[in-house]
C-alpha positions in Angstrom: -8.0 -31.9 -20.2 -11.8 -32.1 -20.1 -11.9 -29.8 -23.2 -9.7 -32.1 -25.2 -11.8 -35.2 -24.3 -14.9 -33.1 -25.2 -13.6 -32.3 -28.6 -12.7 -35.8 -29.4 -16.0 -37.1 -28.2 -17.9 -34.6 -30.3 -15.7 -35.6 -33.3 -16.4 -39.2 -32.7 -20.0 -38.6 -32.7 -19.9 -36.6 -36.0 -17.8 -39.5 -37.6 -20.4 -42.1 -36.4 -23.2 -40.1 -37.9 -21.6 -39.1 -41.2 -19.2 -42.0 -42.1 -21.7 -44.7 -42.7 -23.6 -42.6 -45.2 -20.5 -41.5 -47.0 -19.4 -45.1 -47.3 -22.8 -46.4 -48.5 -22.7 -43.7 -51.2 -19.2 -44.8 -52.3 -18.1 -41.2 -52.6 -14.4 -41.3 -52.1 -13.8 -37.5 -52.8 -16.5 -36.5 -50.3 -15.0 -38.9 -47.7 -11.6 -37.5 -48.2 -12.7 -34.1 -48.1 -14.6 -34.8 -44.9 -11.8 -36.4 -43.3 -9.3 -33.7 -44.0 -11.6 -30.9 -42.9 -12.7 -32.7 -39.8 -9.0 -33.3 -39.1 -8.2 -29.7 -39.4 -11.3 -28.5 -37.3 -10.3 -31.1 -34.6 -6.7 -29.7 -34.5 -7.9 -26.2 -34.3 -10.5 -26.9 -31.5 -7.9 -28.9 -29.5 -5.3 -26.0 -29.9 -8.1 -23.4 -29.0 -9.2 -25.5 -26.0 -5.6 -25.5 -24.6 -5.9 -21.6 -24.7 -3.0 -21.3 -27.2 -3.0 -18.5 -29.8 -3.8 -19.6 -33.3 -1.8 -17.5 -35.6 -3.4 -16.1 -39.0 -1.2 -15.1 -41.8 -3.9 -14.2 -44.2 -4.5 -11.0 -46.2 -6.7 -9.7 -43.4 -3.6 -9.1 -41.3 -2.9 -5.5 -41.5 0.3 -4.6 -39.6 2.0 -2.3 -41.9 
């Protein structure tokens, strides 16, 4: 539970640092890419902090 709160706290700090400059520039593409990538990162960090296994279905998976 503490790791979950820590992930959200760090994500909030990142948003507080980056969001004003992205809004000031008016770059909607960068803002959307930032939001999506941060959301994916937060999700993966939360799952990882809960000690759940994250499956990888990429080409590097060599179970023949």
